[in-house]
N, C-alpha and C positions, 0 to 999 in steps of 0.2 A: 670490082669486088666491093662489097658494102662494108663501110667502117662502122664500128660500134663505139659511141662516145664513152670516155672513162667516167664522166659525171653525167648522169641522165638529166636532160632538160626538164625543168618543172613545167608541167602543162599549164597554159594560160587559163585563168578562171573566166568563165563567162558571166557568173553571178556570185555574190557574196551573201553573208547572213542578212536576213531582213528583206531580202528580195531586191537589194540595190545593186546597181552596177558598180564597178570599181571607181568610175568617175564620180558617180553620185555619192559614194561613201566618202571620198575625199572632200567633196563640197560640204557634206554634213559635218565632218570633223572640224573643218575650218570655221563653220558657223558657230559651233560650240566653243571653240577657242576664243572667238571674238566676243561672245556673250560673257565669258568668264573675265576677259580683260576689261570689259565695260564695268562689271560689278566691282572689280578691284580698284579701278580708277575712281568710281563714285565713293567707295569706302575711304580711300585715301584722301579725297577731297573733303569729306565730312570731318575727318579727324583734323585736317589742316584748318578748316573753318572754326572748329571748336577751340583749337589752340589760339588762333588769332583773336577770337572774341574774348577769351580769358585774358590774354595779354593786354588787349585794349581796355578791358574793365579795370585791371590792376593799375594801368597807367592813369586812367581817369581818377581812381581812388587816391593815388599818390598825389596827383595834381590838386585834388580837392582838399586834401589834408594840408597841403602847403598854403593854399590860397585862403581857406576858410578856417579861422580859429574856432575851437569848441565853444558852444554857447555858455555863458556864465550860469551858475546854479541859481534857481529862482529864490527870491526872498522868502523867509519863513512865513510871512503873512500870506503871500501868494500861494504857498504850498497848502496851507490849511484851508484858505478860502476856496481854492479850486477843488480840493479834495472833498470838502464838505458839501459842495454844490454839484459835484459830478453825478449825473444820473446813473452812470453805470456802476457806481459803488454806493448803494443806498444804505448799507449797514456798517460802513467803516469810514472813518475820517482820520487823516494823518496830519500830525503837527510836529514842528521841530522842538527840540529840547528848550530852545529859547522862549517858547510860548507856554511852557508848563507853569511858570509863575503866575500867569493870568488866572489860572483856575484855583489857585490857593484860596482867595477870598470866597469863592463859591462853595467851599467846603464848610463854611459856617464857623462859629466860635468853637464848636465841638471838634471840628476837623473831620467829622464822620459822615457828612452829607456827600453823596457821590452822584448827584444829578444836577443839571442846570436846565431850566425850561425857558424857551423863547418862542415867540411867534415866528412864522416863516421869514427867512432872510433878515432877521433882526441881529444886531451886534451881540456877540457872546458876552462881551464886557463893554460897559458904557464908554464911548469914545474910541472904540476899536473898530477897525474895518474887517475884523474877522467875524463872519456871520454864520448863522445856522443854516442848514439846508432848507430849500423851499418846500420840499416834500415832507409832510408830517411823518414822524416815526421816532424810534429810539436808536440813536447812533452811537456805536462803540468808537473808541479812540485808539490810535496807535501812536507811540512816540517815535519820531524819526531821527536817527543819528546817521547823517550822510546817506548811504544807500541801505542801511540796516533799519528794520522796523521792529519795534518792541510793543506788542499789544498792551494797552492799559485796561486791565480788567476791573479797575476800581473807580471808573468815572464814565458817565454817559451824558451825551447831549440829547435833549428831547425837543423836537419841533412840534409845537402844539397844533391841533386842528382848530382853526379860527372859530370864535363863537358864532360868526355869521353862517357857518355851515349848518347850524341847528335850524330846522324848518318845521313848523307846526309841532314844536316840542320834541322833535326827534332828530337824531343823526342816523341815517340808515334805518335799521330796525330797532335801534336802542332808544327807549323812551326816557327823556330827561325831565320834561315839564318846563315850567316858566319861573324865572327868578323873580324875587319880590318886587323889584322896580323895573322890570323889563318892559312893562306896558305903560309906564308913566309914573310920575311921582319923583321926589328928590330923596335920595338916600341920605341918612343922617351923617354918614362919613363915607369917604371914597371906598372904604373897605367893603361897603354893601353895594357897590356898583356891579354891573354885569361882569362876569369873568372875561378875560382876554381870549381864552381858548382852553381846549381839553387835551389831556393825554389819551391817545388811542391805545387801548390795551387789548392785546390779542392773546390767544393761548400760547403763542410762541414767545412773547415778551413779558408775560404776567409775572414771571419770577425774576425780573430785573431787580437787582439790588438798588435801593434808593438811599440807604444809609446803612450803618454797620449792623443794625438789628432788624431792619425792615425791608420788605419787598413791595412792588407795586400792588400785588394781589391782596396784601393785608388791608388796603384802604378802600377796596371796591365796595360799592353799594350792594347790599345783600338782597338783590332781586334779579329777575330776568336771567336765571342761571344758564340758560341755553342760548342766549343771544350774544353773538360776537360779531365785530369787536364791541367792547364796552368803552365808555368814556369817563374819565376821572379828573377831578381837581385835587391837587396835592401841593401844599405849600412847602418849599424847602425850609422856610423859617420854622414851620411846625416840626419838621424832622430834626432840625438843629435843637429845638427846645426839648423834644423827647429824648434825644441822645444825651443832652446835658443833665436832664432829670435822672436818667439811668445812672450816669456817672456819679451824680450827687448821692443817690441811694447807696451805691456801692461804697462810696467814700464814708458813709455813715454806718457801714457794717451790714448792709442788706444785699447779699449776693443776688444778682439778677441774671438768670440764664434764659428766661423767656418772658417777653412782654406780649400780652394778648391785646390786640386791637378789637374791642368789642363793637365799636362803630367808628368808621372813618368818614369818608365822603358819603353824603346822602344827596341823591338827586332831589330837586324840589318836589317831584311827584312822590318819591318814597318818603320824604320827610313828613308829608301830609297824610299819606295813605298806607305806607308800608309797615308791616309788623305792628308792634305795640307802640302807639304814638303818644302815650301818656307822658307828659312832661316835656314834650318837644316844643321849642320856641318857633314862632312863625319866621323869625329872622335868625334861625340857628346858623351858627358858624360852620356847621357840618356841610351846609350847602355851598360853602365857598372853599372847601378843601383845606381849611387851616384849623381844624378842630378834630380831636380824637377822644373817645372814651376808652380808657385802658385799665388793666389790672395786671399784677404780677402773678404768673402761674408757672413757677418753677417745677412743680410736681406734676403738671400736665393733667390735672383733674377738671379743667375748665372753669375754675373759680379762683377768686382772690386767695393768695397765701396769707398766712398769719404773720404779717410784717412786724407787728409790735411785740410779738412774743407772749401774748396773754392767753394763748391756747384757745382763742376764739377768732372767728372771721366775721368782722362786722365793719361798720363805717369808720371805725377808728383806724383800721388798716388802710382805708382809702385816704385818711388824713395824713398818714405817713408819707404818701406820695405828694399830697398837697404841700406839706412842709418842705419837701425837697424842691418843688416848683417855686416856692417862695424864695428860697435861697438862690435859685437860678435867676429869677427876675431881679433880685437885688444886685447881682453881679453883672447881669446882661439886660439892662432896661430896654434895649431895642426889641426884646422878645416879650414884652409885657402883654398880658392878655387875661383871659378868664380861666378860673379854676373852680370847679364845682365838685363836691363830694356827694356820693349817692349810696344809700343803704341798699341791702338786698331787697329785691322786689320783682314780682312778675316773672319768675322763672330764672332770674340771674342773681349773682352775688353782688357785693359792693364793688364800686368802681370810681375812678376819678376822671373828670372831664378836664382837658387841657386845650387851650387855644391861643392864638397869637393875634387877636383882634385889633391890637394897637392901643388899648386902654385897659386899666385894671377893672376886673369884675370878679366878685366872689359870691358863692351861694352854696346852699345845702339843700338836697332834694331827694325825691324818689323817682323811679321810672328811668327814662332815657335822657341823657344830657344833650 
């Protein structure tokens, strides 16, 4: 008699999904397990390696801190010298508060001059090892207090373009000409020797303040309007004398809101050929950057104001400025120079010529000072 099983036996499969035999399926499954385990082991090893590297780095840092003391802060002189000459910072120089006092004499007797000019790598102050940058330009300053920096907006160091850069009367495209004794002859005083160098003026720095009332552009020669950069001579002593004269006028009851520089620096070429040349001297101090023709123009009409209150504008108003200069020179003989008064002529009103040539000179004239 045939017995019937209570639980039927599951029939044995001859093939499974994917066309694999059961044995082949087991082999495939174990290969997958092994691959996953390899990936897990590699991931765990990478984490362990990163942790070990971090611990090693931290241990080295702790050891370095114990063995190597922090370097001492650099001396103030080193700070300014390295900063001024650093090529990667051509428009900023940093100095410590201890060096601020060095710049006080450079502001002049008026205290209102805000530039110092030096040839490349020259001492900022005589006897000091603090030098200007080797690259010509206008350098702003920042005052350093420990790690904090405070920009100084009221003083600039200017590295001059050396006089030797002038070739065939030019620097680049800018025409300057030839100075009176450049080709020979002996100047009557050192003040008439060739200049040491020029301020390079660009559209970007032309508005640099040079004293309380004046900017670089005020003194540029009035020619070659589309040629940049331009080159300028400008004496800080002249700026000092102009500022003292303004202060003297105000002290005498003449408010001064605007001083017009009718003529500042003149290149030798322009002094001989440019504009109205009547009355210009062959040895004009304008060619040396220490002379200016000025008038007070508070109302902005482009002409001298009525300074003496006689309801007229004439040479007597220019003489009011001359009298102020006389008082300045008596108090500050180191600023002695020339003063000339000019009457209205040739399309301009009266004006006063002021310079710091180093000896007293007085005259009255027409035309250009």
